[in-house]
Residue, then its C-alpha position, 0 to 999 in steps of 0.5 A: x561015418x558020422x561027421x562031427x560039428x559044433x553046429x549044423x544048420x539046415x537051410x542057407x537063407x538070410x537066417x541060416x547063412x548069417x547064423x553060420x557066420x556068427x557061429x564061426x566068429x564065436x569059434x564053432x565048427x559049422x556045417x550048413x546044408x542047402x538043397x538049392x542055392x546059397x542065400x535061399x529064396x530071399x537072395x535068389x528068388x525074393x527080396x533082391x531080384x525083385x528090387x532089381x526089377x522094381x529099379x528097372x520099372x522106376x527108371x522106365x517110369x522116369x524116362x517116360x516122364x522126362x519132360x517133367x524134369x526138363x528133359x527129352x526122351x523119345x522112343x522109350x522102350x524096354x527089352x524084357x529078356x534083358x530086364x530079367x537077365x539083369x535081375x538074375x545077374x544081381x541075384x547071381x552076384x550076391x549068391x557068389x558073395x555068400x559062397x565067399x563068406x562061407x569060405x572066408x568063415x570056414x563054414x562047410x557047405x553041404x549040398x543036398x536034402x537034409x532031414x533030422x534023424x536024431x536030435x543031434x543028427x542031420x542026414x543029407x541025401x545028394x543023389x545016391x550019396x548019404x552023409x551024416x552030420x552030427x552036432x550038439x545043436x542043429x538049427x532049422x532054417x528051411x524057410x517057406x514057399x508060396x501058398x496056392x489056392x485050393x482050386x488054383x495051382x500055379x502052372x508057370x504059364x498063365x498062373x504065376x507065383x512070385x517065382x514065375x513072375x520074376x522070370x516072365x517069358x512074355x510081358x503081361x497085357x492084362x494082369x490079375x493080382x490076387x492078394x494085396x500084401x507086400x508081394x502082390x503090391x510090389x509085382x503090381x507096381x512093377x508090371x503096371x509101370x512096365x505097361x500092363x493093365x493091372x487089377x488087384x483083388x483083396x479079400x479083406x476090406x483094404x489093401x496092405x491090410x497090416x499097415x496103418x489104415x491111413x497108409x492103406x487109404x493113401x495107397x488105394x488112391x495112389x495106385x488107382x491114380x496110376x491106372x490100376x483097378x483095386x477091388x477090396x472085400x472081393x474074392x476070385x473064383x473059377x479061374x480057368x487058364x487056356x492057351x490065350x489067357x485066363x478067365x476069372x470070376x470076381x465077386x465084389x463086396x456088394x455081391x455082384x459077380x463078373x467074369x473077365x479075361x486076363x493074360x496072366x494071374x499072380x497068386x500072392x496070398x501068403x506062404x507055407x512053411x517048409x516043414x515037410x520031410x525034415x524029420x520033425x514028426x519023428x523027433x516030436x518037434x512041436x508045430x502050430x498051424x504049420x510053423x515050428x514053435x520056438x521061444x524067444x531064442x529059437x529053441x524048440x521043445x526038443x533040446x538041441x533043436x532050434x528053428x529060425x526064419x519063415x519056418x517059425x512064423x510071422x513076420x516073414x521077413x529076411x531081416x527078422x530071420x537074420x536077427x533070429x539066427x544071431x540070437x539063437x547062435x549066441x544063446x547056444x554059445x552061452x552068451x546072454x542075448x536079448x530074446x527076439x521082440x517083434x515090436x521093433x521089426x520094420x516092414x517095407x513094401x518097395x512099390x511106387x510109392x513105397x511103404x514102411x512102418x514099425x510098431x503099432x498102427x494108430x488103431x492098435x495103439x488106441x485099443x491099448x487104452x493109452x491116450x495118444x498124440x498123433x503127428x502127420x506131415x505131408x511130402x508136399x511140405x518138404x523141399x527135398x521131396x518137391x525138388x525130387x518131383x516126389x511130393x506124394x506121401x506122408x510121415x505119421x507118428x504115434x506117441x503115448x501122450x503121457x510118457x512120450x513113448x514112440x508107439x509107432x511110425x508109418x510112412x508112404x512115399x519116395x524112399x521111406x524104406x530107407x527112412x524108417x530105420x531112424x524110427x526103428x533105432x529110436x524105438x530100440x533106444x526107447x527114445x521119447x518125443x523130447x529127444x526126437x524134437x531136439x535132434x537136428x535133421x540135415x536140410x534139405x532131406x526127406x528125413x526132415x519130415x520125420x522131425x516135422x511129424x514128431x513136432x506135429x504130434x505136439x502142435x509144433x510143426x513148422x512147415x505146415 
């Protein structure tokens, strides 16, 4: 017997569960279908538990450098099972929180594998049981998974994806990280701070290739100074695991190839959307390069079928998925939300140092034909950064010289993943340099560098 709802959502990641809550707030009867754990990959195996691991490595780093703060810490060590257990506990706590939110908002949670069997029907299989959920609108939020190299499959033993890297059975001694996007850099940072010898291989010509070129250059120098080996314009081949480790051949940008041994390999070369076996083909839902094609509101080409989050493509970010979920639900409800614009979505990398950005890089802005004004202010010129012992990094702002529009902001250094939101709000409000210059920033704070960077773009920096 079909079970009727106003809205059915397939997938309970940060897009799906937020969409469910917003729909419930708007008076809809909602069901959400999940095959694993509420909260999806981000909460259980991505954003949240990795930040717990990175917090551990950050504290461990500070403990090892206690003398720089006038402190003494001897015999500093770590217990890897306890480190992993803390990370899993954090994820578990938030998973329970999502369960509580579903109950509070009277969202029906259905466990099982869901697939579209009609434009308004989702069939859910849980073991031998089958349930049919019907609704005039169905949102697909099935997310994505780690991409494997064609001839390199993760085995969870010596060759890891991000999921394996979060629950290591043993500490790597020599770690090869393939890919220098946010995931690769974050795990490289964690394991390096915990004592592993880390090598990062990137096919493109710089690390964190989506970031501003100056940020990439700074990160290359900072991570190299920390003891990592970074190889850009390079490729990995002939990866062969055995009981003692992994051998891999690395061909560098100059064409020279060398085979080396590693204890473990992390493959961090991107993700693949989870579009298989959910009924897209039978309904004729359009996909492109493996992702579901949607408009600015999440609508697919099939009336009543919507999609949000990683399954619809870049940027593959939890906060983008959550916003898409709200936009789609409000559109379904007959409200008038703004269509999603990716121009104001911040990107963050939680390594040491951190990286954060929003808007155009300087290179991208230059190709737009605009005249630019660019400001840059170093952490070494900020009193709070020096007091924290975190004087490495900078804040960079890019403006349209004629209109004062803030085209982009790029940061590298301590806590920049928290600071970036100031510029995101500024861009959303279409703030110009005039308002930013007139804004009073508290002293002493790291945020003062945001002000100084703006001033610097117009030749008015005060502390450098």
